[in-house]
C-alpha positions as CSV (number, residue, x, y, z in Angstrom):
1,M,-165.1,-153.9,25.8
2,T,-165.7,-156.8,28.2
3,I,-165.0,-156.1,31.9
4,L,-165.9,-158.7,34.5
5,R,-165.7,-158.0,38.2
6,H,-167.0,-159.1,41.6
7,G,-170.8,-159.6,41.6
8,D,-171.2,-160.3,37.9
9,R,-173.1,-163.4,36.9
10,S,-173.0,-164.4,33.2
11,Q,-171.8,-166.9,30.7
12,D,-168.8,-164.8,30.2
13,V,-167.9,-165.3,33.9
14,R,-168.3,-169.0,33.4
15,V,-165.9,-168.9,30.4
16,L,-163.5,-166.9,32.5
17,Q,-163.6,-169.4,35.3
18,Q,-163.0,-172.3,32.9
19,R,-159.9,-170.5,31.5
20,L,-158.6,-169.8,35.0
21,N,-159.1,-173.5,35.7
22,L,-156.9,-174.3,32.7
23,A,-154.3,-172.1,34.4
24,G,-154.7,-174.1,37.6
25,A,-157.3,-172.2,39.6
26,G,-159.6,-175.1,40.6
27,L,-162.8,-173.0,40.6
28,L,-166.4,-174.1,40.4
29,A,-167.5,-172.8,37.0
30,D,-170.9,-171.5,38.1
31,G,-170.9,-168.2,36.3
32,L,-170.8,-166.2,39.5
33,F,-167.9,-163.8,40.0
34,G,-167.5,-164.2,43.8
35,D,-164.7,-164.0,46.2
36,A,-163.0,-167.2,45.0
37,T,-163.1,-166.0,41.4
38,E,-161.7,-162.6,42.3
39,E,-158.9,-164.2,44.3
40,A,-158.1,-166.5,41.3
41,V,-158.1,-163.5,38.9
42,R,-155.7,-161.6,41.2
43,A,-153.5,-164.7,41.5
44,Y,-153.3,-165.2,37.8
45,Q,-152.6,-161.5,37.2
46,S,-149.8,-161.7,39.8
47,K,-148.4,-164.8,38.1
48,M,-148.4,-163.0,34.7
49,G,-147.0,-159.7,36.1
50,L,-150.2,-157.8,35.2
51,V,-151.8,-155.2,37.4
52,A,-153.3,-157.4,40.2
53,D,-156.6,-155.6,40.7
54,G,-158.9,-158.6,40.6
55,I,-160.8,-157.3,37.6
56,A,-160.9,-159.4,34.5
57,G,-160.7,-156.7,31.8
58,P,-159.5,-157.0,28.2
59,K,-155.8,-157.4,29.2
60,T,-156.4,-160.2,31.6
61,L,-158.9,-161.9,29.2
62,A,-156.4,-161.6,26.4
63,A,-153.6,-163.0,28.5
64,L,-155.7,-166.0,29.3
65,T,-156.0,-166.7,25.5
66,G,-152.2,-166.5,25.1
67,T,-151.8,-163.0,23.8
68,D,-148.4,-161.4,24.3
69,C,-148.4,-159.2,27.4
70,S,-144.9,-157.7,27.1
71,A,-146.2,-154.2,26.4
72,L,-148.8,-154.1,29.2
73,L,-148.6,-152.2,32.4
74,R,-146.9,-154.3,35.1
75,H,-147.9,-154.6,38.8
76,A,-144.3,-154.0,39.7
77,T,-144.5,-150.6,37.9
78,L,-147.4,-149.5,40.1
79,M,-145.6,-150.7,43.3
80,A,-142.5,-148.8,42.4
81,A,-144.6,-145.7,41.7
82,A,-146.3,-146.0,45.0
83,A,-142.9,-146.1,46.8
84,R,-141.5,-143.3,44.7
85,L,-144.4,-141.0,45.3
86,G,-145.0,-141.9,48.9
87,V,-148.6,-142.9,48.1
88,E,-150.5,-146.0,49.3
89,L,-150.5,-148.8,46.7
90,A,-154.3,-149.0,46.9
91,A,-154.6,-145.4,45.9
92,I,-152.3,-145.9,42.9
93,L,-154.4,-149.0,41.9
94,A,-157.6,-146.9,42.2
95,V,-156.2,-144.1,40.0
96,N,-155.0,-146.6,37.4
97,E,-158.5,-148.2,37.4
98,V,-160.5,-145.0,37.1
99,E,-158.3,-142.5,35.4
100,S,-156.7,-144.6,32.7
101,L,-158.4,-145.5,29.4
102,G,-158.0,-149.2,30.3
103,A,-155.4,-149.7,27.6
104,G,-152.7,-147.4,26.2
105,F,-152.6,-148.9,22.7
106,L,-155.0,-149.4,19.8
107,D,-155.5,-152.7,18.1
108,N,-153.0,-151.8,15.4
109,G,-150.3,-151.4,18.1
110,K,-150.2,-147.6,18.0
111,P,-150.5,-145.6,21.2
112,K,-153.9,-144.1,21.9
113,I,-153.9,-140.4,21.1
114,L,-156.3,-137.5,20.8
115,Y,-155.2,-134.7,18.5
116,E,-156.4,-131.2,19.7
117,R,-156.6,-128.7,16.9
118,H,-157.1,-125.8,19.3
119,I,-153.9,-126.6,21.0
120,M,-152.1,-126.7,17.6
121,Y,-153.4,-123.2,17.0
122,R,-152.0,-122.1,20.3
123,Q,-148.7,-123.8,19.9
124,I,-148.1,-122.4,16.5
125,A,-148.7,-118.9,17.7
126,R,-146.5,-119.3,20.8
127,P,-143.1,-117.6,20.6
128,R,-140.3,-120.0,21.6
129,V,-137.2,-117.9,21.5
130,P,-136.7,-114.1,22.1
131,E,-136.2,-113.5,18.4
132,D,-139.6,-114.8,17.5
133,D,-142.1,-112.3,16.2
134,A,-145.3,-112.9,18.2
135,A,-147.4,-110.9,15.8
136,A,-146.1,-112.8,12.8
137,L,-146.7,-116.1,14.5
138,Q,-150.3,-115.2,15.3
139,V,-150.9,-114.2,11.7
140,H,-149.4,-117.5,10.6
141,A,-151.7,-119.4,13.0
142,D,-154.7,-117.5,11.7
143,E,-153.8,-118.2,8.1
144,L,-153.6,-121.9,8.9
145,A,-156.9,-121.8,10.7
146,A,-158.5,-120.3,7.6
147,T,-157.0,-122.8,5.2
148,Q,-156.8,-125.9,7.3
149,P,-159.5,-125.6,10.0
150,S,-159.6,-129.3,10.7
151,L,-156.0,-129.2,11.9
152,V,-155.5,-125.7,13.2
153,N,-158.5,-124.0,14.8
154,P,-159.1,-121.7,17.8
155,R,-162.0,-124.0,18.8
156,A,-161.7,-127.5,20.0
157,G,-163.4,-130.3,18.0
158,G,-163.1,-132.3,14.8
159,Y,-162.2,-135.5,16.6
160,A,-162.2,-138.6,14.5
161,G,-161.3,-141.2,17.2
162,G,-159.2,-144.3,17.1
163,T,-156.7,-144.8,14.3
164,A,-158.1,-141.8,12.5
165,E,-156.5,-139.6,15.2
166,H,-153.1,-140.7,14.0
167,Q,-154.0,-139.7,10.5
168,R,-155.0,-136.2,11.8
169,L,-151.6,-136.1,13.6
170,A,-149.7,-137.1,10.6
171,H,-151.2,-134.3,8.5
172,A,-150.5,-131.8,11.3
173,K,-146.9,-132.9,11.5
174,L,-146.5,-131.8,7.9
175,I,-147.3,-128.3,9.1
176,D,-145.0,-128.4,12.2
177,D,-143.7,-131.6,13.7
178,T,-143.1,-130.3,17.2
179,C,-146.3,-128.3,17.5
180,A,-148.3,-131.3,16.2
181,L,-146.8,-133.7,18.8
182,E,-147.3,-131.2,21.5
183,S,-151.0,-130.9,20.5
184,A,-151.9,-134.6,21.1
185,S,-152.7,-136.3,24.4
186,W,-150.9,-139.7,24.7
187,G,-151.4,-143.1,26.1
188,A,-153.6,-144.6,28.8
189,F,-153.5,-141.4,30.9
190,Q,-153.7,-139.0,28.0
191,I,-150.8,-136.8,29.0
192,M,-150.5,-133.8,26.6
193,G,-147.4,-133.6,24.6
194,F,-146.8,-129.9,25.5
195,H,-145.9,-131.1,29.0
196,A,-143.0,-133.2,27.7
197,V,-140.0,-131.0,28.5
198,R,-141.5,-129.9,31.9
199,L,-141.8,-133.6,32.7
200,G,-138.1,-134.1,32.1
201,Y,-138.1,-135.5,28.5
202,S,-135.4,-134.2,26.3
203,S,-138.0,-133.2,23.6
204,V,-141.6,-133.9,22.6
205,Q,-140.2,-136.3,20.0
206,D,-138.5,-138.2,22.8
207,F,-141.7,-138.2,24.8
208,A,-143.8,-139.5,21.8
209,A,-141.3,-142.3,21.1
210,R,-141.5,-143.4,24.7
211,M,-145.3,-143.3,24.7
212,A,-145.2,-145.6,21.7
213,K,-143.0,-148.2,23.5
214,D,-145.3,-149.7,26.2
215,E,-147.8,-148.9,28.9
216,N,-145.1,-148.7,31.6
217,E,-143.6,-145.7,29.8
218,Q,-147.1,-144.2,29.6
219,F,-147.5,-144.7,33.4
220,E,-144.1,-143.1,33.9
221,A,-145.3,-140.0,32.2
222,F,-148.3,-139.9,34.6
223,V,-146.0,-140.3,37.6
224,R,-143.9,-137.5,36.4
225,F,-147.1,-135.4,35.9
226,L,-147.9,-136.0,39.6
227,E,-144.4,-135.1,40.7
228,V,-144.5,-131.7,39.0
229,D,-147.9,-130.9,40.5
230,P,-147.5,-130.8,44.3
231,A,-151.1,-129.9,45.0
232,L,-152.3,-132.9,42.9
233,L,-149.9,-135.3,44.6
234,K,-150.8,-133.9,48.0
235,A,-154.5,-134.6,47.3
236,L,-153.7,-138.1,46.2
237,K,-151.6,-138.8,49.3
238,A,-154.4,-137.5,51.5
239,K,-157.0,-139.4,49.5
240,K,-159.0,-136.2,48.9
241,W,-160.7,-137.7,45.9
242,A,-162.8,-134.7,44.9
243,V,-159.7,-132.4,45.0
244,F,-157.7,-134.9,43.0
245,A,-160.4,-135.5,40.5
246,K,-161.0,-131.8,39.9
247,G,-157.2,-131.2,39.5
248,Y,-156.8,-134.0,37.1
249,N,-160.1,-133.9,35.1
250,G,-161.1,-130.3,35.4
251,P,-164.3,-128.7,36.9
252,D,-166.6,-131.2,35.1
253,Y,-165.3,-134.1,37.2
254,Q,-168.6,-134.4,39.1
255,R,-170.5,-135.0,35.9
256,N,-168.7,-138.3,35.5
257,L,-168.6,-139.1,39.2
258,Y,-164.8,-139.4,39.1
259,D,-164.4,-138.7,42.8
260,I,-166.9,-141.3,43.8
261,K,-165.5,-143.9,41.5
262,L,-162.0,-143.2,42.9
263,E,-163.1,-143.6,46.5
264,R,-165.0,-146.8,45.8
265,A,-162.1,-148.3,43.9
266,Y,-159.7,-147.3,46.7
267,Q,-161.8,-148.9,49.3
268,R,-162.0,-152.1,47.4
269,H,-158.2,-152.2,46.7
270,A,-157.4,-151.2,50.3
271,A,-159.4,-154.2,51.6
272,S,-157.4,-156.6,49.5
273,C,-153.9,-155.1,49.8
274,P,-153.7,-153.0,53.0
275,V,-150.5,-151.1,52.9
276,P,-149.5,-148.4,55.5
277,E,-149.1,-145.0,54.1
278,A,-145.6,-143.7,53.7
279,A,-144.5,-141.2,56.3
């Protein structure tokens, strides 16, 4: 996955500059991604309605070659989220840059998912109405784990990646549609399906359909996730990156330096789009 950013020097940068010039940038195509190139990238992104972060990732590069951008995350979506959450736009841009998967869809147009067999095991065994027999549900989950361990299992694992995750999900839906959809994480921000109703969706089926629509719907799910977690939202507002990273990514956040990446991304975005914090 090609990502070009400030400080890069390569033939790919030269090609980027040439394509930006075709869009009216007027750059010197010297292969150095400097201030002028970053400004031109940001201007092009703004013109196209893309997230204006000054980074030429797959979405921007695809747009420059004429690819349809209608399903991509819009800058206006991030601006609206910042206002809605009372969070600095630069902080929202930083979270989008670091915490997303870069794109919410696979090359075949399906949303990115990761099917979790251990969550399927848990969801099948979970009583949903007072009349449910918890012991019988547990026996059923254990039977499925014994006969179909790749789909139902008390242990995580068995990941196939990419489009193969949709195949795993399809097989799991034959066991139980609702439990299967609840057992996958969805979109660029990998929101788990079992959060659907808590996030205000009418059902997990409604949630999954929206995650398959476009990246703006996927970001909406992320915004709702922040709204129902006051501690996480408070950490983001205060730019307490370690607290936010731990809350969103779990205790292993330091291994991937998520807090440091978030802080650096915020500082860069704050320098280019200084916006006062909401009261």
